[in-house]
C-alpha positions in Angstrom: 49.7 -32.6 -30.2 48.2 -36.1 -30.0 48.6 -38.0 -33.3 45.1 -38.3 -35.3 45.5 -42.3 -34.8 45.8 -42.6 -31.6 42.5 -40.6 -30.7 41.0 -43.3 -29.4 43.1 -44.2 -27.1 42.5 -41.1 -24.5 41.6 -42.8 -21.3 39.0 -41.2 -19.0 39.8 -38.9 -16.3 39.9 -40.5 -13.3 39.8 -38.8 -9.7 38.1 -39.8 -6.5 34.8 -38.2 -4.6 35.8 -36.1 -1.4 34.3 -35.7 1.6 34.1 -31.4 1.2 31.9 -31.8 -2.7 29.6 -33.6 -0.3 26.9 -32.4 1.6 26.0 -33.1 5.7 24.0 -36.7 4.0 27.1 -37.9 1.9 26.6 -36.5 -1.6 28.4 -35.3 -3.8 26.3 -31.1 -4.3 25.1 -31.1 -7.8 27.8 -27.5 -7.9 30.4 -29.8 -8.4 30.0 -31.6 -11.0 30.9 -28.8 -13.1 33.6 -28.2 -11.6 34.5 -32.0 -12.4 33.5 -30.9 -15.8 36.2 -28.5 -16.1 38.9 -30.8 -14.6 38.4 -33.7 -17.0 38.2 -31.0 -19.7 41.8 -29.5 -18.7 43.2 -33.3 -18.7 42.1 -34.4 -21.9 44.0 -30.8 -23.2 47.0 -32.9 -21.9 46.1 -36.0 -23.4 45.7 -34.5 -27.0 49.1 -32.5 -26.1 47.0 -28.9 -25.9 48.0 -27.9 -22.7 46.3 -25.0 -21.3 49.0 -22.8 -19.4 50.1 -23.4 -23.5 48.5 -22.0 -25.4 47.6 -19.0 -22.4 50.8 -18.1 -23.0 50.5 -18.2 -26.8 48.3 -16.0 -26.3 44.4 -17.7 -26.8 41.3 -17.7 -24.4 38.5 -20.0 -24.3 35.9 -18.3 -22.4 32.8 -20.4 -21.1 29.5 -19.7 -23.2 27.3 -22.3 -21.3 27.3 -25.0 -19.2 24.7 -27.5 -18.9 24.1 -30.7 -16.8 21.2 -33.6 -16.3 21.8 -35.7 -12.9 21.0 -38.9 -13.2 22.1 -40.5 -10.1 24.1 -39.9 -6.7 27.7 -39.7 -6.2 28.9 -40.2 -2.8 32.3 -39.4 -0.6 33.9 -42.4 -1.2 32.8 -43.3 -4.5 35.7 -42.4 -7.2 34.7 -41.7 -10.3 35.5 -41.4 -13.7 34.7 -38.4 -17.1 34.5 -39.6 -20.6 35.5 -36.2 -22.2 34.5 -35.5 -26.1 34.7 -32.7 -27.8 31.5 -32.7 -29.7 31.4 -29.0 -31.0 33.9 -28.1 -33.3 33.0 -24.3 -36.0 37.0 -23.1 -36.1 36.0 -20.4 -33.7 33.7 -22.4 -30.8 34.6 -25.9 -29.5 31.6 -27.4 -27.4 32.6 -30.5 -24.8 30.5 -32.8 -23.9 30.5 -35.1 -20.7 30.0 -38.8 -19.5 30.5 -38.8 -15.4 29.9 -42.6 -14.0 31.1 -45.0 -11.2 34.0 -45.9 -11.8 33.1 -49.5 -10.0 30.2 -50.3 -11.3 30.2 -47.9 -14.7 26.8 -46.7 -13.6 26.5 -43.1 -15.4 26.3 -40.6 -12.4 25.9 -36.7 -14.6 25.5 -36.4 -18.4 27.2 -32.1 -19.5 27.8 -30.1 -22.3 30.0 -27.2 -22.1 30.9 -24.9 -24.6 33.0 -22.1 -25.6 34.5 -19.3 -27.9 38.2 -19.2 -28.9 39.8 -15.5 -28.4 43.1 -13.8 -28.5 44.5 -11.9 -25.8 42.6 -8.9 -27.0 39.2 -11.6 -27.2 39.2 -11.6 -31.0 38.2 -13.9 -32.4 40.3 -16.6 -33.1 40.1 -18.3 -36.6 41.7 -21.9 -35.8 42.1 -22.8 -39.8 44.1 -19.9 -40.3 46.0 -19.2 -37.2 46.5 -23.3 -36.3 46.3 -24.9 -39.3 47.1 -28.4 -37.3 45.1 -28.4 -35.0 42.2 -27.3 -36.7 42.7 -31.1 -38.4 42.6 -32.7 -35.3 39.5 -30.8 -33.5 38.2 -31.9 -36.9 39.0 -35.2 -37.0 38.1 -35.6 -32.4 35.3 -34.7 -34.1 34.5 -37.0 -36.6 35.5 -39.5 -33.6 32.9 -38.2 -31.4 30.1 -37.8 -33.6 30.7 -41.8 -35.6 31.3 -43.0 -31.5 27.7 -41.4 -31.0 26.1 -42.6 -33.9 26.9 -46.0 -32.9 25.0 -45.6 -29.0 21.8 -45.2 -31.2 
């Protein structure tokens, strides 16, 4: 797991826009942003030391409860995007993520997104992180605090 003092050093997920993700006009189809958010979430989890394969092997599953997007500007074939991923909700049984998708070269905002998830064990029963995974619970609380502090400054 990442050290709490290092959480502000988490780098954004960077990827190119591929041709197959675009329509006839070379503009990214809207459904791809949700796929990119999932890629970014998996990358973020790897960076904090909570690899998805590892947690599934531990019997933890994180089903999606909801996803939302706000499209701001178009991404096109040939662009490189970066996705800033933040833990924006944590209750001990639910997690939520906030995503800022930007053009890597210009910094122009392309899309904002959120996803919400619950934490379940392999029997599809609610997982209580504080009780069953106290170190991860402590880290998630710190990550949520960091997100709130960073986004309060933007207001």
